[in-house]
C-alpha positions, 0 to 999 in steps of 0.5 A: 588063408584069406580074410578081410585083412590078409591072404596067405597059404600053407607052404611045404617047407620048414620054418627057417626055409620059409623065412629065407624063401619069402625074404628072397621072393620079396627082394625080387619084387623090390622089398627089403625087410626093415623089421623082424619080430620073433613073437615066440621068443618074446613071449617066452622071455616076457611071460614064459609062454611057449608057442610054435615059431611065429615071426612078423617081417616088416617088408618095405619097398622104398619107392612104393612107400614114398608114393604112399606117403606122398599121397597121404602122410598118415599112411605110415600107420599102415606101413611097412607091409607085414608078412607073417611066417608061423608054424601051427601046433601040428607043425605046418608052416604058413606064410601070410600077408597083410592085404595092402588092398584094404588101404583103398577101403580105409581112405577116400584117396584114389591114389592110395587105393591104386597103390594098394592094389599094385602092392597087393599084386606084388605080394600075390606074386611072392605068395605064388612063388613059394 
């Protein structure tokens, strides 16, 4: 999966294992999970809609976040780094990442662009390790 705002891949593991593995690989790159949004559970609770597992992880690397906020205070609108783990209707599991490289396209601040590219490399390493 690759588009203008993200990248990812189908993984050969179950949904829960994918959550565990991506969390561990993120930790190796200095990221922790700040938020976890269980979209499927929320849809069921709020509007009685059943859907396959779909979870958004809000990953943060504090030193990188500090650099980003120092470079441009409003960059917090694009933080944390969202990681999506979802299962499709056929049962395949996908791990997808919001592309931090796009931050450089959204600002004229060269420091933000450089940092976005650095974070993008880290997230690609996470993806490749899955």
